C-alpha positions in Angstrom: 100.7 91.8 -28.9 100.4 88.2 -28.6 97.6 86.8 -26.8 97.5 83.5 -24.8 93.5 82.5 -24.2 93.0 80.2 -21.4 90.5 77.3 -22.3 88.9 75.2 -19.2 88.6 71.7 -20.5 86.6 69.3 -18.7 85.7 67.4 -22.0 85.6 67.4 -25.5 82.8 69.7 -26.4 85.2 72.7 -24.5 87.1 73.0 -27.8 84.7 73.3 -30.1 85.1 76.9 -31.8 89.0 77.2 -30.9 89.0 78.8 -34.7 86.8 81.8 -33.5 89.9 83.1 -31.7 92.5 84.6 -33.2 95.4 84.1 -30.4 98.8 83.4 -30.3 98.6 80.0 -28.5 95.4 77.9 -26.2 96.7 77.6 -22.2 94.0 74.3 -21.5 93.2 73.8 -18.5 91.8 72.2 -15.5 87.7 73.3 -14.8 88.2 72.9 -11.4 88.9 76.2 -9.2 92.5 76.9 -8.2 93.4 77.0 -4.2 95.9 78.2 -2.8 98.5 75.4 -2.9 96.3 72.6 -3.9 96.8 70.4 -6.7 94.4 69.5 -9.4 93.7 66.7 -11.4 95.5 67.1 -15.0 92.9 67.6 -17.8 93.0 64.8 -20.3 96.3 64.5 -22.5 95.0 62.7 -24.9 92.0 65.2 -25.5 94.3 67.8 -25.3 96.5 66.4 -28.2 93.1 66.1 -30.4 93.6 70.0 -31.1 94.7 70.8 -34.6 98.4 71.4 -34.9 97.4 74.9 -36.5 97.4 76.0 -33.0 99.6 76.2 -30.4 98.7 74.5 -27.2 99.7 75.3 -23.4 99.1 72.0 -21.4 98.6 73.4 -17.7 96.5 71.7 -14.2 97.9 69.0 -12.4 101.4 68.8 -13.5 104.4 67.9 -11.4 107.9 66.3 -12.2 106.2 62.7 -12.1 103.8 63.4 -14.8 104.9 65.7 -17.2 107.2 63.4 -19.3 104.0 61.3 -20.0 101.9 64.6 -20.1 104.5 65.7 -23.1 104.9 62.5 -24.9 100.7 61.9 -24.9 99.7 65.8 -25.9 102.9 66.8 -27.6 102.1 70.4 -26.8 103.9 73.5 -27.7 104.7 74.1 -23.7 103.7 73.5 -20.4 102.9 75.2 -17.4 103.5 74.5 -14.0 102.7 76.0 -10.2 101.8 73.4 -7.4 103.2 70.8 -9.0 107.2 72.0 -7.8 106.1 73.4 -4.5 107.5 71.9 -1.3 104.9 73.6 0.1 102.3 76.6 -0.5 103.9 79.6 -1.9 107.4 77.9 -1.8 109.0 76.3 -5.2 112.0 73.5 -4.5 114.5 73.7 -6.6 114.8 70.1 -6.7 111.6 69.7 -7.8 111.6 72.7 -10.6 115.3 71.0 -12.2 113.5 67.8 -12.4 110.2 69.0 -14.0 112.1 70.7 -16.5 114.5 67.9 -17.1 111.4 65.5 -17.8 109.9 67.9 -20.3 112.7 68.3 -22.1 113.7 64.8 -22.4 110.5 64.0 -24.2 110.7 67.0 -26.0 113.9 65.9 -27.8 112.7 62.6 -28.8 111.0 62.6 -31.9 107.3 62.5 -32.9 
């Protein structure tokens, strides 16, 4: 069964030792506690890009329709994860924000590396 391991990334040391995990992917998340409806600051996209390409990375924390294209361009993740970044209010997703988020993420994914 494939497993995705969440890693709370506050700095470079948090990415040490990824080799010890036998997982399908790493979800890189903010070390900040999540609070219902509260947006968290994004993790360092430059730091996320340093994860060796042999590991699949899912970028999380602080992503919005306005910053996901830049995040994908910098970090080059396997995937992205979003929650509060596409909400109108806590717990209520905005269909327009979801469409914009997906379009922005895909626009960069189609560009050559």
